[in-house]
C-alpha positions as a printed NumPy array, in Angstrom:
array([[-16.488, -10.998,   6.963],
       [-17.01 ,  -8.807,  10.022],
       [-18.931,  -5.666,   9.802],
       [-16.023,  -3.345,   9.732],
       [-13.682,  -5.636,   8.781],
       [-11.135,  -4.502,   5.679],
       [-10.846,  -6.154,   1.61 ],
       [ -7.12 ,  -4.356,   0.329],
       [ -6.   ,  -4.99 ,  -3.245],
       [ -3.16 ,  -4.444,  -5.018],
       [ -1.217,  -4.585,  -8.217],
       [  2.048,  -5.398,  -8.161],
       [  3.659,  -2.33 ,  -8.845],
       [  3.281,  -1.8  ,  -5.307],
       [  4.745,  -4.307,  -4.071],
       [  7.696,  -4.337,  -6.164],
       [  8.166,  -0.198,  -6.326],
       [ 11.508,   0.453,  -6.384],
       [ 14.196,   2.485,  -4.213],
       [ 17.35 ,   4.79 ,  -5.691],
       [ 19.286,   1.219,  -3.841],
       [ 17.548,  -1.257,  -6.092],
       [ 15.155,  -2.78 ,  -3.236],
       [ 11.53 ,  -3.379,  -3.531],
       [  9.062,  -1.965,  -1.751],
       [  8.404,  -6.193,  -1.214],
       [  5.066,  -7.654,  -0.182],
       [  6.379,  -7.848,   3.351],
       [  6.471,  -4.112,   3.883],
       [  2.574,  -3.933,   2.724],
       [  1.574,  -6.278,   4.953],
       [  2.907,  -3.922,   7.74 ],
       [  1.568,  -0.879,   6.469],
       [ -2.153,  -3.036,   6.095],
       [ -1.614,  -3.619,   9.843],
       [ -0.213,  -0.305,  11.282],
       [ -2.505,   1.7  ,   9.179],
       [ -5.7  ,  -0.765,   8.446],
       [ -8.249,   0.89 ,  11.565],
       [ -8.135,   3.666,   9.363],
       [-11.335,   4.518,   6.965],
       [-11.1  ,   3.326,   4.026],
       [ -9.585,   6.772,   2.394],
       [ -7.008,   6.933,   4.968],
       [ -6.146,   3.753,   4.381],
       [ -5.278,   4.014,   1.437],
       [ -4.389,   7.565,   1.849],
       [ -0.652,   5.841,   4.4  ],
       [ -0.135,   3.055,   2.472],
       [ -0.093,   5.255,  -0.566],
       [  2.122,   8.134,   1.079],
       [  4.553,   5.16 ,   2.554],
       [  5.514,   3.374,  -0.403],
       [  6.203,   6.724,  -2.342],
       [  8.573,   7.503,   1.114],
       [ 10.453,   4.76 ,   0.231],
       [ 10.847,   5.128,  -3.527],
       [ 11.569,   8.457,  -3.133],
       [ 12.38 ,  11.104,  -6.496],
       [ 12.799,   7.273,  -8.675],
       [ 10.893,   6.885, -11.61 ],
       [  8.303,   3.425, -11.23 ],
       [  7.142,   2.112, -14.822],
       [  4.498,  -0.071, -13.326],
       [  1.639,   2.346, -11.152],
       [  0.79 ,   2.019,  -8.02 ],
       [ -2.83 ,   0.702,  -7.832],
       [ -5.439,   0.682,  -4.497],
       [ -8.25 ,  -0.819,  -3.837],
       [ -9.381,  -0.677,  -0.09 ],
       [-13.455,  -1.874,   0.747],
       [-14.571,  -2.429,   4.169],
       [-18.072,  -4.18 ,   5.407],
       [-20.545,  -2.191,   7.046]])
């Protein structure tokens, strides 16, 4: 691991979150979002990832937790 590298931990509630069309957010979308926002500081990265999944699911009620933890090597 190098200085500045980040580790993103998440529960399956993140990738399995569903919208009203019954589509899952998916590991592919999550990975793209991490790559898109990975340069940001940890708290901003968490906020960006959370915002993207909640935009995807809209107002649909979720039945699983959505948990994110981001750590950065310093």
